[in-house]
TISEKOL-436200 format. One record per residue: x, y, z of N, C-alpha, C in turn; residue in one letter. Coordinates in Angstrom, 3 decimals, padded with zeros to 6 digits. Last residue first. Layout:
! residues N
{r {X, Y, Z}, {X, Y, Z}, {X, Y, Z}, 'A'}
...
END
This chain:
! residues 69
{r {030.804, 016.475, 021.033}, {029.847, 016.378, 022.264}, {030.423, 014.853, 023.823}, 'L'}
{r {032.230, 017.021, 018.366}, {032.707, 016.689, 020.099}, {031.892, 017.064, 021.114}, 'G'}
{r {030.724, 015.877, 016.512}, {031.032, 017.260, 016.982}, {031.573, 017.089, 017.900}, 'L'}
{r {031.886, 013.204, 015.621}, {032.413, 014.206, 014.708}, {032.353, 015.733, 015.231}, 'R'}
{r {031.241, 011.431, 018.013}, {032.479, 011.804, 018.048}, {032.556, 012.821, 016.967}, 'A'}
{r {028.063, 012.008, 019.195}, {029.627, 012.814, 019.524}, {030.768, 012.467, 019.110}, 'Q'}
{r {027.220, 011.794, 016.308}, {027.430, 013.037, 016.202}, {028.730, 013.246, 017.908}, 'Y'}
{r {028.208, 008.609, 016.084}, {029.114, 009.259, 015.619}, {028.729, 010.446, 015.740}, 'T'}
{r {026.681, 008.214, 018.691}, {028.171, 007.834, 018.418}, {028.688, 008.287, 017.628}, 'A'}
{r {023.606, 008.643, 017.795}, {024.596, 009.381, 019.086}, {025.731, 009.310, 018.890}, 'L'}
{r {022.613, 007.356, 016.427}, {023.914, 007.407, 015.205}, {024.222, 008.695, 016.316}, 'D'}
{r {020.231, 005.976, 017.630}, {021.242, 004.907, 016.730}, {022.854, 005.768, 016.339}, 'K'}
{r {019.270, 008.639, 017.483}, {019.774, 008.171, 018.837}, {020.784, 006.506, 018.158}, 'D'}
{r {017.830, 009.801, 015.530}, {019.132, 010.314, 016.045}, {019.402, 008.856, 016.996}, 'G'}
{r {015.195, 006.700, 013.846}, {016.272, 007.696, 014.706}, {017.625, 008.399, 014.811}, 'R'}
{r {013.598, 008.149, 010.284}, {014.209, 006.888, 011.756}, {015.037, 007.790, 013.033}, 'G'}
{r {013.117, 010.900, 008.594}, {013.655, 009.789, 008.820}, {014.027, 008.435, 010.175}, 'S'}
{r {011.016, 013.746, 007.963}, {012.228, 013.367, 008.595}, {011.705, 012.319, 008.943}, 'L'}
{r {010.572, 015.377, 005.181}, {010.342, 014.259, 005.887}, {011.402, 013.936, 006.984}, 'G'}
{r {010.098, 018.506, 004.230}, {010.822, 017.936, 004.739}, {010.307, 016.991, 005.906}, 'L'}
{r {008.499, 021.711, 003.412}, {008.246, 020.311, 003.779}, {009.889, 019.004, 002.895}, 'L'}
{r {009.785, 024.896, 002.727}, {010.031, 023.471, 002.560}, {009.521, 022.686, 003.152}, 'V'}
{r {009.710, 027.966, 002.445}, {008.992, 027.310, 002.886}, {009.441, 025.669, 002.020}, 'S'}
{r {011.218, 029.973, 001.213}, {010.483, 030.666, 003.048}, {009.906, 029.235, 003.283}, 'R'}
{r {013.583, 030.870, -000.838}, {012.704, 029.572, -000.892}, {012.062, 029.592, 000.552}, 'L'}
{r {015.783, 032.205, -001.931}, {014.564, 032.544, -002.111}, {013.367, 031.571, -001.313}, 'G'}
{r {018.176, 031.191, -001.716}, {018.081, 031.189, -003.452}, {015.990, 031.684, -003.110}, 'L'}
{r {018.925, 030.890, 000.650}, {019.620, 032.265, -000.067}, {019.243, 031.786, -000.865}, 'S'}
{r {016.846, 028.185, 001.218}, {016.627, 029.564, 002.073}, {018.044, 031.019, 001.080}, 'A'}
{r {018.346, 026.560, 000.274}, {017.381, 027.065, -000.392}, {016.733, 028.207, 000.432}, 'L'}
{r {021.118, 026.181, 002.666}, {021.243, 027.165, 000.344}, {019.795, 026.970, -000.197}, 'H'}
{r {020.015, 025.841, 004.536}, {020.415, 027.143, 004.365}, {020.504, 027.722, 002.817}, 'P'}
{r {019.438, 023.353, 003.631}, {018.216, 024.123, 003.541}, {018.747, 025.288, 004.130}, 'L'}
{r {021.250, 021.055, 004.114}, {021.032, 021.785, 002.118}, {019.716, 022.885, 002.319}, 'V'}
{r {021.142, 019.537, 006.107}, {021.737, 020.222, 005.528}, {022.061, 021.380, 004.499}, 'G'}
{r {018.724, 017.940, 006.183}, {019.187, 019.349, 006.717}, {019.613, 020.277, 006.405}, 'L'}
{r {019.068, 016.116, 003.917}, {018.446, 016.866, 003.562}, {018.725, 018.250, 004.651}, 'A'}
{r {021.240, 014.864, 006.137}, {021.816, 015.464, 004.765}, {020.969, 016.259, 003.685}, 'H'}
{r {020.244, 013.473, 007.580}, {020.434, 015.034, 008.581}, {021.054, 015.551, 006.836}, 'S'}
{r {018.896, 012.159, 007.244}, {018.124, 012.635, 007.538}, {018.243, 014.497, 007.310}, 'S'}
{r {020.088, 010.249, 007.390}, {019.690, 009.911, 006.444}, {019.025, 011.288, 006.457}, 'E'}
{r {021.019, 010.547, 010.587}, {021.640, 010.780, 009.698}, {021.273, 011.010, 007.968}, 'L'}
{r {018.057, 010.963, 012.737}, {018.730, 010.308, 012.198}, {020.358, 010.714, 011.163}, 'A'}
{r {017.721, 013.887, 014.849}, {016.997, 013.163, 012.996}, {018.312, 012.164, 012.454}, 'P'}
{r {016.758, 015.428, 017.638}, {017.873, 014.331, 017.018}, {017.028, 013.507, 015.860}, 'L'}
{r {014.829, 018.353, 018.729}, {014.593, 016.261, 017.986}, {016.180, 016.225, 017.106}, 'I'}
{r {015.369, 020.215, 019.811}, {014.973, 019.429, 020.463}, {014.989, 017.458, 020.028}, 'G'}
{r {014.912, 022.894, 017.966}, {013.578, 021.515, 018.666}, {013.820, 020.918, 018.968}, 'E'}
{r {017.196, 023.575, 017.566}, {016.512, 024.590, 017.721}, {014.706, 024.020, 018.401}, 'S'}
{r {019.961, 022.161, 018.432}, {019.167, 023.505, 019.303}, {017.666, 023.129, 019.230}, 'E'}
{r {018.624, 020.031, 016.410}, {018.579, 019.275, 017.614}, {018.188, 020.972, 018.715}, 'C'}
{r {018.419, 021.197, 014.341}, {017.381, 021.369, 014.366}, {017.554, 020.569, 015.580}, 'L'}
{r {021.979, 021.736, 013.866}, {021.054, 023.112, 014.242}, {019.413, 022.929, 014.868}, 'A'}
{r {022.662, 019.479, 013.727}, {022.413, 019.822, 015.235}, {022.116, 021.129, 015.202}, 'K'}
{r {021.770, 019.037, 010.703}, {020.954, 018.078, 012.948}, {021.277, 018.404, 014.138}, 'A'}
{r {023.281, 020.658, 010.153}, {021.889, 020.643, 009.928}, {021.305, 019.893, 011.332}, 'G'}
{r {025.865, 019.858, 010.826}, {025.464, 020.026, 010.783}, {023.829, 021.319, 010.708}, 'E'}
{r {026.236, 017.081, 009.063}, {025.677, 017.251, 011.169}, {025.864, 018.848, 011.619}, 'L'}
{r {026.235, 018.334, 006.738}, {024.739, 017.731, 007.461}, {024.259, 016.649, 008.626}, 'A'}
{r {028.126, 019.744, 006.106}, {027.036, 020.081, 006.283}, {025.826, 019.572, 007.031}, 'T'}
{r {029.737, 016.697, 006.518}, {030.016, 018.166, 007.705}, {028.816, 019.127, 007.265}, 'A'}
{r {029.081, 015.263, 004.884}, {029.112, 015.291, 005.636}, {029.024, 016.399, 006.778}, 'D'}
{r {027.429, 017.682, 001.904}, {028.903, 016.616, 002.718}, {028.550, 016.481, 004.196}, 'S'}
{r {024.539, 017.210, 000.098}, {025.398, 017.491, 001.512}, {026.483, 016.745, 001.679}, 'A'}
{r {023.877, 018.180, -003.272}, {024.001, 017.325, -002.366}, {024.384, 018.329, -000.672}, 'R'}
{r {021.138, 018.599, -005.325}, {021.728, 019.141, -004.571}, {022.480, 017.967, -003.362}, 'L'}
{r {019.725, 019.099, -008.332}, {019.884, 018.055, -007.375}, {020.752, 018.364, -006.545}, 'V'}
{r {016.362, 020.429, -010.443}, {017.662, 020.232, -009.813}, {018.355, 019.316, -008.228}, 'E'}
{r {014.430, 020.371, -012.728}, {014.826, 019.820, -011.474}, {016.488, 019.992, -011.375}, 'M'}
END
């Protein structure tokens, strides 16, 4: 088993990508998992099951401040 980590910057990029592609604003906690998806794709994984938890609206101020929105 390999444990992956995502920096806060990577997590924010993952959240931004999901928001732009699907219109879903995930909670920051889920964004860390989203942030490692490009790495998993580079390893050849084509399917990943990821459960999103929480609501991103509670983190909106963080998203705005960190992403300059």
